[in-house]
C-alpha positions as a Markdown table, in Angstrom:
| # | Residue | x | y | z |
|---|---|---|---|---|
| 1 | Met | 6.7 | -36.9 | 18.1 |
| 2 | Val | 6.0 | -40.6 | 17.7 |
| 3 | Ala | 3.5 | -42.4 | 19.8 |
| 4 | Gly | 6.2 | -43.4 | 22.3 |
| 5 | Glu | 6.2 | -40.1 | 24.1 |
| 6 | Val | 9.9 | -39.5 | 23.8 |
| 7 | Ser | 11.9 | -36.4 | 23.3 |
| 8 | Pro | 12.4 | -35.0 | 19.8 |
| 9 | Gly | 15.2 | -36.8 | 17.9 |
| 10 | Arg | 15.6 | -39.5 | 20.4 |
| 11 | Thr | 14.1 | -43.0 | 21.1 |
| 12 | Arg | 13.1 | -44.3 | 24.5 |
| 13 | Lys | 16.7 | -45.5 | 25.2 |
| 14 | Gly | 18.2 | -42.2 | 24.0 |
| 15 | Arg | 19.3 | -43.4 | 20.6 |
| 16 | Pro | 18.9 | -41.0 | 17.6 |
| 17 | Arg | 15.6 | -41.4 | 15.8 |
| 18 | Asn | 14.7 | -40.9 | 12.1 |
| 19 | Pro | 14.0 | -37.2 | 11.5 |
| 20 | Asp | 10.8 | -38.0 | 9.7 |
| 21 | Gly | 9.3 | -39.7 | 12.8 |
| 22 | Ser | 9.3 | -43.2 | 11.2 |
| 23 | Met | 9.9 | -46.3 | 13.3 |
| 24 | Thr | 11.5 | -49.6 | 12.7 |
| 25 | Leu | 9.4 | -52.8 | 12.7 |
| 26 | Phe | 10.8 | -53.7 | 16.1 |
| 27 | Glu | 9.9 | -50.3 | 17.5 |
| 28 | His | 6.4 | -50.7 | 16.2 |
| 29 | Leu | 6.0 | -54.1 | 17.8 |
| 30 | Lys | 7.4 | -52.6 | 21.1 |
| 31 | Glu | 5.0 | -49.7 | 20.9 |
| 32 | Phe | 2.1 | -52.0 | 20.2 |
| 33 | Gln | 3.1 | -54.1 | 23.2 |
| 34 | Val | 3.1 | -51.1 | 25.5 |
| 35 | Arg | -0.2 | -49.7 | 24.2 |
| 36 | Leu | -1.9 | -53.1 | 24.4 |
| 37 | Phe | -0.7 | -53.6 | 28.0 |
| 38 | Arg | -2.1 | -50.2 | 29.1 |
| 39 | Ser | -5.4 | -50.9 | 27.3 |
| 40 | Val | -5.8 | -54.3 | 28.9 |
| 41 | Leu | -4.9 | -52.8 | 32.3 |
| 42 | Gly | -7.6 | -50.2 | 31.8 |
| 43 | Leu | -10.1 | -52.9 | 30.8 |
| 44 | Leu | -9.4 | -54.9 | 33.9 |
| 45 | Val | -10.0 | -51.9 | 36.1 |
| 46 | Gly | -13.3 | -51.2 | 34.2 |
| 47 | Cys | -14.3 | -54.9 | 34.7 |
| 48 | Ala | -13.6 | -54.7 | 38.4 |
| 49 | Ile | -15.9 | -51.6 | 38.7 |
| 50 | Ala | -18.6 | -53.3 | 36.6 |
| 51 | Tyr | -18.4 | -56.5 | 38.8 |
| 52 | Phe | -19.3 | -54.5 | 42.0 |
| 53 | Tyr | -22.2 | -52.8 | 40.2 |
| 54 | Tyr | -23.4 | -55.9 | 38.4 |
| 55 | Asp | -26.9 | -55.9 | 39.8 |
| 56 | Gln | -27.5 | -52.3 | 38.8 |
| 57 | Ile | -26.1 | -52.8 | 35.3 |
| 58 | Phe | -28.2 | -55.9 | 34.8 |
| 59 | Ala | -31.3 | -54.0 | 35.9 |
| 60 | Leu | -30.6 | -51.4 | 33.3 |
| 61 | Val | -30.1 | -54.0 | 30.6 |
| 62 | Arg | -33.4 | -55.7 | 31.3 |
| 63 | Arg | -35.5 | -52.6 | 31.8 |
| 64 | Pro | -36.6 | -52.2 | 28.1 |
| 65 | Phe | -37.7 | -55.9 | 28.2 |
| 66 | Asp | -39.7 | -55.3 | 31.4 |
| 67 | Leu | -41.5 | -52.4 | 29.8 |
| 68 | Val | -42.6 | -54.7 | 26.9 |
| 69 | Val | -43.6 | -57.5 | 29.3 |
| 70 | Glu | -46.0 | -55.2 | 31.1 |
| 71 | Glu | -47.7 | -54.3 | 27.9 |
| 72 | Ala | -47.8 | -58.0 | 26.8 |
| 73 | Arg | -49.4 | -59.0 | 30.1 |
| 74 | Ala | -52.1 | -56.4 | 29.7 |
| 75 | Gln | -52.9 | -58.1 | 26.4 |
| 76 | Gly | -52.9 | -61.6 | 27.8 |
| 77 | Gln | -49.5 | -62.6 | 26.4 |
| 78 | Thr | -46.7 | -64.4 | 28.2 |
| 79 | Ile | -43.2 | -63.2 | 27.5 |
| 80 | Thr | -40.4 | -64.0 | 29.9 |
| 81 | Leu | -36.6 | -64.3 | 30.2 |
| 82 | Ala | -35.1 | -67.7 | 31.1 |
| 83 | Ile | -31.8 | -69.4 | 31.8 |
| 84 | Ser | -31.7 | -72.8 | 30.3 |
| 85 | Gly | -28.2 | -74.1 | 30.9 |
| 86 | Val | -26.1 | -74.8 | 34.0 |
| 87 | Thr | -23.3 | -72.4 | 33.0 |
| 88 | Asp | -25.6 | -69.7 | 31.4 |
| 89 | Ala | -25.8 | -67.7 | 34.6 |
| 90 | Phe | -22.0 | -67.5 | 34.9 |
| 91 | Thr | -21.7 | -66.7 | 31.1 |
| 92 | Leu | -24.3 | -63.9 | 31.5 |
| 93 | Gln | -22.5 | -62.2 | 34.3 |
| 94 | Leu | -19.2 | -62.6 | 32.6 |
| 95 | Gln | -20.5 | -61.0 | 29.4 |
| 96 | Ile | -22.1 | -58.1 | 31.2 |
| 97 | Val | -19.0 | -57.4 | 33.2 |
| 98 | Val | -16.7 | -57.5 | 30.2 |
| 99 | Ile | -19.0 | -55.3 | 28.0 |
| 100 | Ala | -19.5 | -52.8 | 30.8 |
| 101 | Gly | -15.7 | -52.8 | 31.5 |
| 102 | Leu | -15.1 | -52.0 | 27.8 |
| 103 | Val | -17.4 | -49.0 | 28.1 |
| 104 | Ile | -16.0 | -47.8 | 31.4 |
| 105 | Ser | -12.4 | -48.0 | 30.1 |
| 106 | Leu | -13.4 | -46.5 | 26.7 |
| 107 | Pro | -11.3 | -43.3 | 27.2 |
| 108 | Ile | -8.2 | -45.3 | 28.1 |
| 109 | Trp | -8.0 | -47.7 | 25.2 |
| 110 | Leu | -9.2 | -45.2 | 22.7 |
| 111 | Tyr | -6.4 | -42.9 | 23.7 |
| 112 | Gln | -3.9 | -45.8 | 23.4 |
| 113 | Leu | -5.3 | -46.8 | 20.0 |
| 114 | Trp | -5.0 | -43.2 | 18.7 |
| 115 | Arg | -1.4 | -42.8 | 20.0 |
| 116 | Phe | -0.5 | -46.0 | 18.2 |
| 117 | Ile | -2.1 | -45.4 | 14.8 |
| 118 | Ala | -1.0 | -41.8 | 14.5 |
| 119 | Pro | 2.7 | -41.9 | 15.4 |
| 120 | Gly | 3.7 | -39.3 | 12.8 |
| 121 | Leu | 2.0 | -36.3 | 14.3 |
| 122 | Lys | 4.0 | -33.4 | 15.5 |
| 123 | Ser | 4.4 | -32.6 | 19.2 |
| 124 | Asn | 1.9 | -29.8 | 19.0 |
| 125 | Glu | -0.7 | -32.1 | 17.4 |
| 126 | Gln | -0.3 | -35.0 | 19.9 |
| 127 | Lys | -2.4 | -33.0 | 22.5 |
| 128 | Trp | -5.4 | -33.8 | 20.3 |
| 129 | Ala | -5.1 | -37.5 | 21.3 |
| 130 | Val | -6.4 | -36.7 | 24.8 |
| 131 | Leu | -9.3 | -34.5 | 23.3 |
| 132 | Phe | -10.3 | -37.3 | 20.9 |
| 133 | Ala | -10.5 | -39.8 | 23.7 |
| 134 | Ala | -12.5 | -37.4 | 25.8 |
| 135 | Val | -14.9 | -36.6 | 23.0 |
| 136 | Ala | -15.3 | -40.2 | 21.9 |
| 137 | Thr | -16.7 | -41.3 | 25.3 |
| 138 | Pro | -19.8 | -39.0 | 25.3 |
| 139 | Leu | -20.4 | -39.6 | 21.6 |
| 140 | Phe | -20.4 | -43.4 | 22.1 |
| 141 | Leu | -22.7 | -43.0 | 25.1 |
| 142 | Phe | -25.0 | -40.7 | 23.2 |
| 143 | Gly | -25.4 | -43.3 | 20.4 |
| 144 | Ala | -26.0 | -46.1 | 23.0 |
| 145 | Trp | -28.5 | -43.9 | 24.8 |
| 146 | Val | -30.5 | -43.3 | 21.6 |
| 147 | Ala | -30.6 | -47.0 | 21.0 |
| 148 | Tyr | -31.5 | -47.7 | 24.6 |
| 149 | Gln | -34.4 | -45.2 | 24.6 |
| 150 | Thr | -35.8 | -46.7 | 21.4 |
| 151 | Met | -35.2 | -50.4 | 22.5 |
| 152 | Pro | -38.7 | -50.8 | 23.9 |
| 153 | Asn | -40.3 | -49.8 | 20.6 |
| 154 | Leu | -38.0 | -52.3 | 18.7 |
| 155 | Leu | -38.8 | -55.1 | 21.2 |
| 156 | His | -42.5 | -54.3 | 21.0 |
| 157 | Leu | -42.4 | -54.5 | 17.2 |
| 158 | Leu | -40.5 | -57.8 | 17.1 |
| 159 | Leu | -42.3 | -59.5 | 20.0 |
| 160 | Gly | -45.6 | -58.3 | 18.7 |
| 161 | Phe | -45.6 | -61.1 | 16.1 |
| 162 | Thr | -46.1 | -63.7 | 18.9 |
| 163 | Pro | -49.4 | -65.4 | 18.3 |
| 164 | Gln | -52.1 | -65.2 | 20.9 |
| 165 | Gly | -52.0 | -68.1 | 23.4 |
| 166 | Val | -48.3 | -68.8 | 22.7 |
| 167 | Ala | -45.7 | -68.2 | 25.5 |
| 168 | Asn | -42.6 | -66.5 | 24.3 |
| 169 | Ile | -39.7 | -67.8 | 26.4 |
| 170 | Ile | -36.5 | -66.0 | 25.5 |
| 171 | Asn | -33.0 | -67.1 | 26.6 |
| 172 | Val | -31.4 | -64.4 | 28.6 |
| 173 | Asn | -28.1 | -64.7 | 26.8 |
| 174 | Glu | -29.8 | -64.3 | 23.4 |
| 175 | Tyr | -31.6 | -61.2 | 24.7 |
| 176 | Leu | -28.3 | -59.8 | 26.0 |
| 177 | Gly | -26.5 | -60.5 | 22.7 |
| 178 | Phe | -29.3 | -58.7 | 20.9 |
| 179 | Ile | -29.3 | -55.6 | 23.0 |
| 180 | Ile | -25.5 | -55.4 | 23.1 |
| 181 | Gln | -25.4 | -55.6 | 19.3 |
| 182 | Ile | -27.9 | -52.7 | 19.0 |
| 183 | Leu | -26.2 | -50.6 | 21.6 |
| 184 | Leu | -22.7 | -51.2 | 20.0 |
| 185 | Phe | -24.1 | -50.5 | 16.5 |
| 186 | Phe | -25.5 | -47.1 | 17.5 |
| 187 | Gly | -22.5 | -46.3 | 19.8 |
| 188 | Ile | -20.0 | -46.9 | 17.0 |
| 189 | Gly | -22.2 | -45.1 | 14.6 |
| 190 | Ala | -22.0 | -42.0 | 16.7 |
| 191 | Leu | -18.2 | -42.3 | 16.6 |
| 192 | Ile | -18.1 | -42.2 | 12.8 |
| 193 | Pro | -17.9 | -38.4 | 12.7 |
| 194 | Leu | -15.0 | -38.5 | 15.2 |
| 195 | Ile | -13.3 | -41.1 | 13.0 |
| 196 | Phe | -13.6 | -38.7 | 10.1 |
| 197 | Val | -11.9 | -36.0 | 12.2 |
| 198 | Met | -9.1 | -38.4 | 13.2 |
| 199 | Leu | -8.5 | -39.3 | 9.6 |
| 200 | Asn | -8.4 | -35.6 | 8.8 |
| 201 | Phe | -5.8 | -34.9 | 11.5 |
| 202 | Ala | -3.8 | -37.9 | 10.3 |
| 203 | Gly | -3.8 | -36.4 | 6.7 |
| 204 | Phe | -5.9 | -39.1 | 5.0 |
| 205 | Leu | -9.2 | -37.2 | 4.5 |
| 206 | Thr | -10.2 | -33.6 | 3.9 |
| 207 | Ala | -13.4 | -31.7 | 4.5 |
| 208 | Arg | -13.8 | -31.0 | 0.8 |
| 209 | Gly | -13.4 | -34.7 | 0.0 |
| 210 | Leu | -16.0 | -35.6 | 2.6 |
| 211 | Leu | -18.5 | -33.0 | 1.4 |
| 212 | Lys | -18.4 | -34.5 | -2.1 |
| 213 | Gln | -20.1 | -37.5 | -0.5 |
| 214 | Trp | -22.8 | -35.5 | 1.3 |
| 215 | Arg | -25.7 | -37.4 | -0.3 |
| 216 | Trp | -24.4 | -40.7 | 1.1 |
| 217 | Leu | -23.9 | -39.0 | 4.5 |
| 218 | Val | -27.5 | -37.9 | 4.6 |
| 219 | Ile | -28.8 | -41.3 | 3.4 |
| 220 | Gly | -26.7 | -43.0 | 6.0 |
| 221 | Val | -27.9 | -40.8 | 8.9 |
| 222 | Leu | -31.6 | -41.2 | 7.8 |
| 223 | Thr | -31.1 | -45.0 | 7.5 |
| 224 | Phe | -29.6 | -44.9 | 11.0 |
| 225 | Ala | -32.6 | -43.0 | 12.3 |
| 226 | Ala | -35.1 | -45.3 | 10.5 |
| 227 | Val | -33.6 | -48.4 | 12.2 |
| 228 | Ala | -33.7 | -46.6 | 15.6 |
| 229 | Thr | -37.4 | -45.7 | 15.2 |
| 230 | Pro | -39.2 | -48.7 | 13.7 |
| 231 | Thr | -42.4 | -46.8 | 13.4 |
| 232 | Ala | -44.3 | -45.2 | 10.6 |
| 233 | Asp | -43.9 | -41.7 | 12.2 |
| 234 | Pro | -41.5 | -39.6 | 10.0 |
| 235 | Phe | -41.4 | -36.8 | 12.6 |
| 236 | Thr | -39.9 | -39.2 | 15.2 |
| 237 | Met | -37.3 | -40.4 | 12.7 |
| 238 | Leu | -36.3 | -36.8 | 11.9 |
| 239 | Met | -36.1 | -36.0 | 15.6 |
| 240 | Val | -33.6 | -38.9 | 16.0 |
| 241 | Ala | -31.7 | -38.0 | 12.8 |
| 242 | Gly | -31.3 | -34.3 | 13.8 |
| 243 | Pro | -28.7 | -34.8 | 16.5 |
| 244 | Phe | -26.6 | -37.2 | 14.4 |
| 245 | Leu | -26.6 | -34.7 | 11.5 |
| 246 | Ala | -25.5 | -32.0 | 13.8 |
| 247 | Ile | -22.6 | -34.1 | 15.0 |
| 248 | Val | -21.6 | -34.7 | 11.4 |
| 249 | Leu | -21.7 | -31.0 | 10.6 |
| 250 | Val | -19.6 | -30.2 | 13.6 |
| 251 | Ala | -17.0 | -32.8 | 12.5 |
| 252 | Ile | -16.9 | -31.3 | 9.0 |
| 253 | Leu | -16.4 | -27.8 | 10.5 |
| 254 | Val | -13.5 | -29.0 | 12.6 |
| 255 | Met | -12.0 | -30.7 | 9.5 |
| 256 | Trp | -12.4 | -27.5 | 7.5 |
| 257 | Leu | -10.7 | -25.4 | 10.1 |
| 258 | Asn | -7.8 | -28.0 | 10.3 |
| 259 | Asp | -7.5 | -28.0 | 6.5 |
| 260 | Ala | -7.3 | -24.2 | 6.5 |
| 261 | Arg | -4.6 | -24.3 | 9.2 |
| 262 | Arg | -2.5 | -26.8 | 7.3 |
| 263 | Ala | -2.9 | -24.9 | 4.0 |
| 264 | Arg | -1.6 | -21.7 | 5.7 |
| 265 | Ser | 1.4 | -23.7 | 7.2 |
| 266 | Arg | 2.2 | -25.2 | 3.8 |
| 267 | Gly | 1.9 | -21.9 | 2.0 |
| 268 | Pro | 0.1 | -21.1 | -1.3 |
| 269 | Gly | 0.0 | -23.3 | -4.3 |
| 270 | Thr | 0.0 | -26.7 | -2.4 |
| 271 | Arg | -2.8 | -29.2 | -2.2 |
| 272 | Ser | -3.5 | -32.1 | 0.1 |
| 273 | Arg | -3.2 | -35.6 | -1.3 |
| 274 | Ser | -6.6 | -36.5 | 0.0 |
| 275 | Ser | -8.5 | -33.6 | -1.5 |
């Protein structure tokens, strides 16, 4: 089945389709238009929800900063958030609403993206698109949660360079941009194992090929954990790296099972192009 959710051998308008599942350029553009419209519609719904809960979301965003401020005040330092421009308050709310809307609508636009980039899957494989979108949401939130929990340590480390007697006035939009970058970095990082699985189901990557790069995988996860825990405590770094390594191992296991299933369907004596 192609990504257009049509019956086998037919297009949306009932015309015969290529037996190999390929689509013409016009059909690809039409498919892109449909998937994009549904993704934008989901984003608008997510933004509407985020708008009504803006105060609660902003309180969560500034909570790591407030924890650092309490410690700074106990040490006689002055650190505060400030809005310096006439339009900065509007820009702040717009940014928070859009980013929160993207997170809320994550299952919708990930599902649409997957259905567009993997049009050649068979009908019995298309069901995995829903599962991928469902798994991607908790994975992204897990990575963002790890970053959020370690954010006070990172802010404490960076703001700790403020000299005594110097007030540190931080523009709220700069702070928002900083925390969003960190949350997105770790959220997307947690999705990397799922991306490996998606590439495997699309036929571009095998478990054997990924295992050949196991050293780089371990180094990448440890680097990830080191950034998340900017302290000299190796035990804390390993505690953060452990869940990410477990996710990678689960992804490799799923890929291995899928490779074995494809090998049985192809029969003996065949090899995957990505192995």
